[in-house]
FITI-163009 format. One record per atom (N, C-alpha, C): residue in one letter; y, x, z. Coordinates in nm, 3 decimals. Layout:
N
  r        y        x        z
  a        Y        X        Z
...
END
This chain:
125
  r        y        x        z
  m   -6.138   -3.996    7.326
  m   -5.971   -4.077    7.341
  m   -5.892   -4.004    7.257
  k   -5.885   -3.863    7.260
  k   -5.812   -3.787    7.204
  k   -5.836   -3.769    7.000
  t   -5.951   -3.798    7.009
  t   -6.000   -3.809    6.875
  t   -5.975   -3.947    6.813
  s   -5.941   -4.071    6.893
  s   -5.933   -4.184    6.844
  s   -5.776   -4.208    6.792
  k   -5.692   -4.102    6.888
  k   -5.572   -4.103    6.851
  k   -5.513   -4.026    6.741
  i   -5.601   -3.907    6.715
  i   -5.588   -3.840    6.615
  i   -5.624   -3.937    6.476
  i   -5.724   -3.995    6.498
  i   -5.796   -4.083    6.370
  i   -5.701   -4.185    6.336
  a   -5.624   -4.239    6.452
  a   -5.520   -4.345    6.434
  a   -5.383   -4.284    6.358
  a   -5.327   -4.181    6.402
  a   -5.219   -4.110    6.322
  a   -5.237   -4.071    6.199
  a   -5.386   -4.008    6.169
  a   -5.401   -3.978    6.033
  a   -5.399   -4.114    5.949
  a   -5.476   -4.208    6.009
  a   -5.450   -4.340    5.926
  a   -5.321   -4.360    5.900
  l   -5.229   -4.356    5.993
  l   -5.095   -4.393    5.972
  l   -5.022   -4.321    5.873
  c   -5.050   -4.200    5.878
  c   -4.963   -4.106    5.773
  c   -5.044   -4.128    5.635
  l   -5.166   -4.160    5.626
  l   -5.244   -4.202    5.499
  l   -5.153   -4.328    5.443
  i   -5.131   -4.433    5.527
  i   -5.071   -4.536    5.476
  i   -4.930   -4.494    5.449
  a   -4.863   -4.432    5.506
  a   -4.732   -4.398    5.494
  a   -4.730   -4.327    5.338
  a   -4.801   -4.247    5.334
  a   -4.804   -4.178    5.205
  a   -4.818   -4.251    5.097
  v   -4.935   -4.336    5.088
  v   -4.969   -4.449    5.008
  v   -4.837   -4.530    4.955
  s   -4.767   -4.585    5.049
  s   -4.675   -4.680    5.044
  s   -4.555   -4.588    4.993
  a   -4.525   -4.473    5.011
  a   -4.406   -4.380    4.980
  a   -4.428   -4.389    4.799
  q   -4.521   -4.392    4.783
  q   -4.562   -4.355    4.616
  q   -4.574   -4.474    4.549
  a   -4.491   -4.604    4.602
  a   -4.512   -4.718    4.526
  a   -4.406   -4.733    4.416
  e   -4.295   -4.651    4.407
  e   -4.191   -4.633    4.317
  e   -4.234   -4.519    4.199
  t   -4.244   -4.537    4.099
  t   -4.277   -4.446    3.998
  t   -4.176   -4.388    3.922
  y   -4.138   -4.263    3.875
  y   -4.041   -4.221    3.780
  y   -4.077   -4.259    3.662
  q   -3.974   -4.326    3.604
  q   -3.986   -4.382    3.426
  q   -3.928   -4.246    3.361
  g   -3.864   -4.152    3.399
  g   -3.768   -4.065    3.315
  g   -3.649   -4.121    3.264
  v   -3.610   -4.040    3.188
  v   -3.467   -4.082    3.082
  v   -3.520   -4.177    2.966
  l   -3.477   -4.288    2.966
  l   -3.502   -4.363    2.858
  l   -3.426   -4.325    2.733
  a   -3.496   -4.319    2.633
  a   -3.458   -4.275    2.487
  a   -3.418   -4.393    2.401
  t   -3.303   -4.404    2.365
  t   -3.274   -4.538    2.299
  t   -3.307   -4.501    2.135
  p   -3.368   -4.570    2.053
  p   -3.412   -4.525    1.927
  p   -3.288   -4.528    1.863
  t   -3.282   -4.414    1.782
  t   -3.179   -4.420    1.678
  t   -3.220   -4.429    1.509
  f   -3.158   -4.487    1.431
  f   -3.198   -4.485    1.303
  f   -3.107   -4.428    1.196
  n   -3.010   -4.323    1.253
  n   -2.898   -4.297    1.176
  n   -2.962   -4.130    1.146
  n   -2.933   -4.065    1.052
  n   -2.958   -3.949    1.014
  n   -2.840   -3.855    1.087
  r   -2.865   -3.731    1.085
  r   -2.767   -3.643    1.151
  r   -2.625   -3.658    1.044
  a   -2.615   -3.655    0.920
  a   -2.508   -3.692    0.847
  a   -2.416   -3.805    0.881
  t   -2.498   -3.927    0.908
  t   -2.423   -4.036    0.933
  t   -2.357   -4.010    1.082
  v   -2.437   -3.963    1.174
  v   -2.369   -3.946    1.304
  v   -2.259   -3.847    1.298
  a   -2.253   -3.734    1.223
  a   -2.159   -3.636    1.216
  a   -2.035   -3.707    1.149
  a   -2.057   -3.787    1.063
  a   -1.940   -3.862    0.992
  a   -1.882   -3.971    1.097
  e   -1.991   -4.035    1.183
  e   -1.898   -4.138    1.271
  e   -1.843   -4.013    1.373
  a   -1.869   -3.936    1.412
  a   -1.820   -3.826    1.495
  a   -1.678   -3.792    1.467
  v   -1.677   -3.780    1.333
  v   -1.531   -3.734    1.270
  v   -1.441   -3.858    1.281
  v   -1.483   -3.952    1.241
  v   -1.408   -4.076    1.247
  v   -1.354   -4.136    1.383
  a   -1.440   -4.112    1.485
  a   -1.411   -4.127    1.622
  a   -1.327   -4.036    1.680
  a   -1.313   -3.902    1.648
  a   -1.217   -3.793    1.711
  a   -1.086   -3.819    1.614
  h   -1.061   -3.867    1.512
  h   -0.946   -3.902    1.457
  h   -0.868   -4.007    1.481
  t   -0.954   -4.118    1.543
  t   -0.904   -4.242    1.554
  t   -0.812   -4.226    1.718
  a   -0.734   -4.340    1.765
  a   -0.652   -4.325    1.891
  a   -0.745   -4.348    2.010
  n   -0.708   -4.327    2.116
  n   -0.765   -4.351    2.213
  n   -0.784   -4.511    2.248
  p   -0.877   -4.550    2.248
  p   -0.866   -4.717    2.284
  p   -0.851   -4.737    2.418
  y   -0.861   -4.634    2.517
  y   -0.865   -4.649    2.687
  y   -0.707   -4.612    2.718
  a   -0.626   -4.558    2.628
  a   -0.501   -4.495    2.644
  a   -0.421   -4.627    2.695
  e   -0.321   -4.592    2.764
  e   -0.211   -4.698    2.825
  e   -0.133   -4.730    2.688
  g   -0.141   -4.868    2.669
  g   -0.059   -4.916    2.558
  g   -0.094   -4.892    2.423
  a   -0.258   -4.877    2.426
  a   -0.312   -4.840    2.303
  a   -0.321   -4.972    2.191
  n   -0.302   -5.105    2.270
  n   -0.295   -5.208    2.174
  n   -0.149   -5.229    2.125
  a   -0.052   -5.166    2.176
  a    0.076   -5.208    2.157
  a    0.119   -5.178    2.006
  g    0.061   -5.095    1.974
  g    0.077   -5.068    1.799
  g    0.210   -4.978    1.762
  v    0.260   -4.957    1.708
  v    0.361   -4.841    1.671
  v    0.491   -4.877    1.702
  a    0.602   -4.840    1.788
  a    0.702   -4.876    1.838
  a    0.793   -4.881    1.711
  p    0.871   -5.007    1.733
  p    0.965   -4.995    1.587
  p    1.088   -4.922    1.596
  v    1.157   -4.873    1.467
  v    1.247   -4.802    1.456
  v    1.382   -4.899    1.522
  v    1.451   -4.808    1.577
  v    1.563   -4.882    1.627
  v    1.687   -4.835    1.557
  a    1.758   -4.898    1.462
  a    1.852   -4.847    1.380
  a    1.983   -4.847    1.451
  g    2.044   -4.748    1.461
  g    2.197   -4.749    1.528
  g    2.295   -4.761    1.456
  n    2.381   -4.821    1.516
  n    2.547   -4.867    1.414
  n    2.623   -4.745    1.433
  v    2.602   -4.639    1.470
  v    2.708   -4.522    1.510
  v    2.643   -4.410    1.422
  d    2.748   -4.380    1.344
  d    2.752   -4.213    1.251
  d    2.699   -4.084    1.305
  r    2.637   -3.991    1.261
  r    2.587   -3.876    1.318
  r    2.705   -3.805    1.368
  a    2.831   -3.800    1.307
  a    2.922   -3.713    1.357
  a    2.983   -3.743    1.475
  s    2.982   -3.913    1.518
  s    3.016   -3.961    1.651
  s    2.917   -3.924    1.737
  v    2.802   -3.947    1.716
  v    2.695   -3.883    1.809
  v    2.698   -3.726    1.844
  q    2.717   -3.677    1.728
  q    2.723   -3.503    1.807
  q    2.832   -3.501    1.900
  r    2.977   -3.543    1.864
  r    3.080   -3.530    1.938
  r    3.060   -3.597    2.079
  e    3.015   -3.710    2.088
  e    2.977   -3.724    2.244
  e    2.873   -3.660    2.309
  a    2.773   -3.607    2.245
  a    2.671   -3.491    2.292
  a    2.727   -3.375    2.339
  v    2.839   -3.322    2.251
  v    2.935   -3.198    2.314
  v    3.000   -3.229    2.403
  a    3.045   -3.349    2.412
  a    3.148   -3.376    2.549
  a    3.076   -3.424    2.659
  a    2.950   -3.471    2.653
  a    2.862   -3.488    2.772
  a    2.816   -3.345    2.804
  a    2.787   -3.249    2.744
  a    2.751   -3.129    2.768
  a    2.861   -3.053    2.838
  r    2.982   -3.073    2.785
  r    3.096   -3.010    2.864
  r    3.131   -3.063    2.989
  a    3.080   -3.190    3.049
  a    3.110   -3.270    3.163
  a    3.057   -3.227    3.236
  g    2.935   -3.138    3.248
  g    2.856   -3.090    3.345
  g    2.776   -3.205    3.389
  d    2.694   -3.149    3.521
  d    2.603   -3.260    3.577
  d    2.681   -3.367    3.632
  v    2.649   -3.504    3.583
  v    2.737   -3.599    3.657
  v    2.672   -3.646    3.785
  y    2.543   -3.590    3.779
  y    2.470   -3.629    3.907
  y    2.465   -3.554    4.026
  a    2.546   -3.441    4.020
  a    2.574   -3.320    4.106
  a    2.641   -3.362    4.241
  e    2.638   -3.305    4.330
  e    2.711   -3.342    4.455
  e    2.852   -3.309    4.439
  g    2.947   -3.409    4.453
  g    3.106   -3.384    4.429
  g    3.141   -3.368    4.271
  a    3.036   -3.441    4.189
  a    3.071   -3.432    4.059
  a    3.200   -3.509    4.015
  s    3.221   -3.608    4.091
  s    3.298   -3.708    4.051
  s    3.441   -3.665    4.152
  a    3.467   -3.562    4.212
  a    3.560   -3.534    4.301
  a    3.682   -3.462    4.207
  g    3.642   -3.409    4.102
  g    3.727   -3.346    3.991
  g    3.754   -3.179    4.030
  v    3.850   -3.136    4.008
  v    3.827   -2.985    4.028
  v    3.893   -2.954    4.179
  a    3.828   -2.858    4.230
  a    3.864   -2.843    4.395
  a    4.031   -2.751    4.375
  p    4.130   -2.786    4.474
  p    4.237   -2.721    4.462
  p    4.259   -2.591    4.504
  v    4.353   -2.526    4.454
  v    4.375   -2.388    4.521
  v    4.434   -2.377    4.642
  m    4.367   -2.342    4.727
  m    4.406   -2.356    4.862
  m    4.525   -2.218    4.864
  a    4.631   -2.239    4.921
  a    4.725   -2.109    4.942
  a    4.700   -2.065    5.069
  s    4.697   -1.948    5.098
  s    4.652   -1.862    5.222
  s    4.777   -1.761    5.252
  n    4.821   -1.758    5.389
  n    4.924   -1.677    5.391
  n    4.876   -1.538    5.469
  v    4.703   -1.509    5.462
  v    4.641   -1.407    5.508
  v    4.637   -1.313    5.374
  d    4.672   -1.181    5.395
  d    4.680   -1.089    5.285
  d    4.518   -1.043    5.295
  r    4.492   -0.985    5.174
  r    4.341   -0.933    5.121
  r    4.308   -0.825    5.192
  a    4.396   -0.725    5.242
  a    4.325   -0.632    5.359
  a    4.298   -0.684    5.479
  t    4.330   -0.794    5.525
  t    4.294   -0.852    5.676
  t    4.165   -0.923    5.633
  v    4.161   -0.977    5.505
  v    4.017   -1.066    5.476
  v    3.906   -0.948    5.457
  r    3.934   -0.839    5.401
  r    3.817   -0.728    5.397
  r    3.816   -0.685    5.529
  a    3.866   -0.640    5.593
  a    3.862   -0.599    5.724
  a    3.791   -0.704    5.821
  e    3.799   -0.820    5.808
  e    3.722   -0.899    5.856
  e    3.563   -0.932    5.844
  a    3.554   -0.913    5.685
  a    3.423   -0.934    5.627
  a    3.340   -0.801    5.658
  r    3.427   -0.700    5.668
  r    3.330   -0.560    5.706
  r    3.312   -0.606    5.875
  a    3.386   -0.631    5.944
  a    3.374   -0.607    6.080
  a    3.259   -0.709    6.113
  a    3.270   -0.827    6.026
  a    3.155   -0.923    6.043
  a    3.024   -0.886    5.993
  a    3.004   -0.795    5.876
  a    2.898   -0.722    5.822
  a    2.808   -0.632    5.923
  r    2.923   -0.546    6.025
  r    2.867   -0.456    6.106
  r    2.809   -0.498    6.243
  s    2.851   -0.623    6.254
  s    2.801   -0.671    6.403
  s    2.748   -0.821    6.379
  n    2.686   -0.855    6.496
  n    2.607   -0.977    6.479
  n    2.704   -1.074    6.497
  f    2.825   -1.093    6.543
  f    2.901   -1.188    6.557
  f    3.017   -1.218    6.463
  a    3.045   -1.292    6.424
  a    3.160   -1.303    6.320
  a    3.290   -1.270    6.369
  a    3.382   -1.207    6.305
  a    3.525   -1.200    6.349
  a    3.592   -1.306    6.326
  l    3.644   -1.351    6.406
  l    3.740   -1.468    6.412
  l    3.882   -1.446    6.406
END
């Protein structure tokens, strides 16, 4: 009884082994080429110097030159004025210059409060 089970198991293993090799490996398929090295090298140089056909906007062509109707000096003046204006997107940029607050506390009192606050964990009020 044990022998028949061993023979049956061996037969099943043999069938599985035969069916596992049903697909054969063909290897890497080589495409035949009829070009020599010089032709392939020339084509590689041309391909390297052409634009990327897969880039975004590759078929859009060259952007047209927009001719302005403003002279160079006025553009420079506007650029200098914009640079001196500061960051127009900063917080409080449109608020203008902060007003100078007048105080009736003398300088020595402010210094004493700052020293006391620096030496302790609690701010002097």
